[in-house]
N, C-alpha and C positions, 0 to 999 in steps of 0.2 A: 697651519693645522686645518683650516677650512678647505684649503686646496687638496690636502691629503684625504679628507673626508669625502669630498666630491669625487676624487679619483677612485676611492674604494667603492663608492656607489656605482660609478660608471662601469667598473670592471665586472660587477654583478650582471649588468645588462649585456655586456660583451660575452660573458662565459655561460650564462644560463638563459636559454630562450623562454623559460617559463616566467621570468620576471616581467611584470606588467607596469607597475607604477612605482614611483619613488617611495610612497608611503608603505607599500608592500615590502620593499627592500629594507626600509628602516626598521620595521617592526617584526618581520617574519623570516629573516635570514640569520639563523644562529651562527653560520660561518663568518658573517660580517661582524656580528657582536663579539665572537671569540677573538677576532683579530684586534678589535678596538680595546677590549679589556686586557689582552696580552700586552699591548703597548704600555698600558699603565703599570702592569706587573713587571715588565722588563725595565721600565724607568726606575722603579723602586729597587729592583735587584741590582742594577748597574751602580746605584748610589749607596750600596751597602745595606739597604733595608731588606735583608734576606727573608726575615719572617713575614714582613708585610707583603713582599713580592709573592711568596708561596701562598699566603692567605688569599690574595687577590686571584691568583691562578686557580686556587681551589674553588673559590666562588664562581669563577669562570666555568670550570668543569661542571659545577652543580647547575648552573643556569643553562648551559649550551650543550652539555654532553661531549664537549671537546676538551681534551687535556693538553695544554701547552705549557711546558716548563718555563718559568720566567727567565731562565738563562738562555733560551733558544733565540737565535738571531734570524729575523724574518725581513725580507726585502719588500719592495713596493709592489702594489697591485696583486697581492697574494689573496687567493680566493679558495675557500673550502665549501664545496657544494654539498648540501645536506648536512654533512659534518659529524653526525653521531658516531661515536667510537673512535674518532681520530686521536692519536697519541703522538706527541712530538717531544723528544727527549731534550735534556739540558744542553748538550753540546751540539745539537743540530743547527745547521746553517742553511737557510733557504734564500735563493736569489729572487730576482724580480719576475713578475708575470707567471708565477707558478700556480697550477691548478691541482687541487687535491679533491678526491671524492671520499665518500663515507668509509669508515673502517680502516683508513690508512694508518700504518704504524711506522714511525721513524725511530727505531729502537737501538739500544746498545747491546753489545755481546761481552762486555768485560766488566769486572768489578773494580778495576783500577781507576784511579783519578785520571783526568785528562780527556782528550778527544776520544769519544767512544760512540758517537752518533753520526748519521750520514750528513754529507754536504750536498745540497741540491743546487744545480746550476740554474740559469735563467730559462724561462719559457719551457719548463718541464711540465708534463701531464702525468699524474699518477692515478691509475684506475682504482676502483672500489675494492677494498679488502687487500690491497697490496701491502707487503711488509718489506721494509728495507732495514737491514740489520748491520750494525758495526760502522766503523769510520770509513765507509766507502764513499766514492764520489760519483754523482750522477751528472753527466755532462750536459751542457746547454742543449736545448731543443730535443732532449731525450723523451721517450714515451715508455711508461711502465704499465703493462697490461694488468687488468683486474685479476686479483687473486694470486699474483706473482709473489715469489719470495726471492728478494735480491740480496745476495751475500757477497757479490763482487762488484767492483766499479763498472759503470756503464759508460761507454764512449759517447761523445757528443753526437746528437742526431740519430742515435740508435733506438730501436724498439725491442724490448725484451718481454718475454712471457714465460710462464711455467714455474714449476717448483723442482729444483731451483731455477731461477730465471735464466733463459737462454736467448741469445741474440737471434733475431729473425730479419732476413733481408740485409741490405747494405746500409750502413749509417749515412745520414744526410746532415752533416754538421751545420750547413748554412740555412736549412729550412726554417721558416718563421711563420707562425700562425696556422700550422697544420694540427688539427685536433686529433686525438686518439679515437679511432673508429672501433669501439669496443666490440661490436658485433662482427667484425671482419678480421679478427686477430688470427694469424696462422698458428698452427701447432707444430713446433719444430720436431717433436718426438715422432708424431705421425708421419711427418715428411721424411724423416730419416728411415723409418721402418718401410715406407713405400718405396724409397730409393733402394733399400736393401732387397726387397722382394723383386723389384724390376731387374736389378743386377743378377739375382739368382735365376730369374727366368731366362735372361740372356745366356748365362753360363750353361743352363740345362739344354738350351737349343744348340749351343756349340758342342756340348758333350754328345748329344744325339747325332749331330752331323759327323763328328769324328768317329763315333762307333760305326756309322754306316760306311765311311771310307775305310776304316780298319777291316771291316768284314770283307771288303772287296780285295784287299791286298794280303790277307792272311794266307801263307803257303799251305798247300794241300797236306803237307806233313803234320801241320798243327790242327787240321780239321778234325772234328769229332770222329772217333772210330765207330764203325758199324756195330750193331748189337751182336752179342755172341750167338752162335748157332746152338741148337739143343745139345749137340755132341760136346761143344766147347764148354757150355754151362755145366754139363755133368762132369767134365774133366776138371773144371775149376773147383767144383764141390769136393771132388776126391783129393785134389792137391791140398786144399785147405784142411781137410781131415788129416792128411799125412803130415802136414806141418805141425799139427798139435802133438805129434809124437817126438818132435825135436825138443829136447829138454836142456835147459841151462844147468850145467853141472854145479854151479855155484849156489843157486837158490832152489833147485829142484822143481822149477816150474817151466812150462812150455813157452816157446817164443811167442806164441799167439796170446797166451794169458798175460805175458809180460808186456805186450804191446809193441814188441820189437818188429813185427811184420808190418812194413809200411803199406805195401800193396802187392798184388799178384796179378800178372798179365798172362793170358792164355791165348795163343794164336795157332790154330791147327794142332800140331804135335809139339809145339815149342812152349816152354814155360819160363817166365822171367819173374824172379822173386827179389824184392827190394826190402832191405832191413834198415831201420833207423835205430842205432845203438846209442845208449846214454853217454858214451865217451868215444872219442875218435880212435883211441888205441886200446882195443879190447883184446885180452889174451886169448879169447875163445873164438876169434873171427874165423880162423882156419877150421876149427872144429865145427862151428855152425855151418860153414859153407859145405864141408864134406857131408855132414849129416843131412842137410837139406837135399843135396844131390842124391844121396843114397835112398832117402825116403821117397822122393818124387820119382826117380828113375825106376823104382820098383813097381810103379803103377804101369799097367798095360797101355800102350799107345803113346808113350813119351819118348821122343827122340833127342831132345836137347833140354837142359836145365841151366839157366844163367842166374847167378847170384850177385847182387849189387849192394854194397854197404854205403849208406848215406851218413856222412859225418855231420852235416848241417844242410839246410835248404839250398845253400849256394855252393856247396862243395860235394861232388859225387865221386866216389872212388870205385872203379869197376874191378871186381875180383876176376882175373883172367886165368886162374889156375885150372 
């Protein structure tokens, strides 16, 4: 027992650089007191004195601010730094050389009897305010960042941060004696967003390069047409007015009002009219074609009128009558 007490005192000096003297450690470290009182509560619990075990653990909580269920199993050289607000559940298991900071919770997520609290491996560091829930396993030499919420098992040698906790970097299962650098923890969410922005920038650069190359190989036939002359613009206005006189005999409205006129192209004395009908086989297609030609050819200066029916964007049927 004296050897274990000496070991517990020495681990305080190893884990906390603020510790100065043995007397300070003996009287001013609630984390050390909580571990010693828990050993008594666990001794009673294991021998069937359940009420006495819970009573001792309750006194422990009142004296130190640390709640450790008497059923929890804790290994050697376990140290709770500061300690206020630490909660360790009944079926929790903690290995050797584990370091906990204030506000850590090893909690359960089930109302069922049985294993419902975490299992912590050896040489694990759990940062302040971290919460580990459920019967998950934290591997040896793992590091849990401050404020993290762990709901999945953590592999040996891994470092996890965030809510919920995510793995950062590559696990180092064999490392020993590496403390958690609380002020240098990476943010995996920010890293993922940064990588997404970087990838988006590269894609935008590629799109711009492709657009430049495409502009150089576009055939002249697909190049934008020049603006209409004043005569062509006036002719287009007259053609559009004439098309308003072409009436759908079934509903009594003009093709323009019905939205059947897809577009009208005017080039010198030639007019091309394209119609988009609601169905591919319309019984009035010949009627519409004939009426459009009659109305447009009646205008002065028109030498040719072409009518095209569009069944769908990818299917064009030319009326050659």
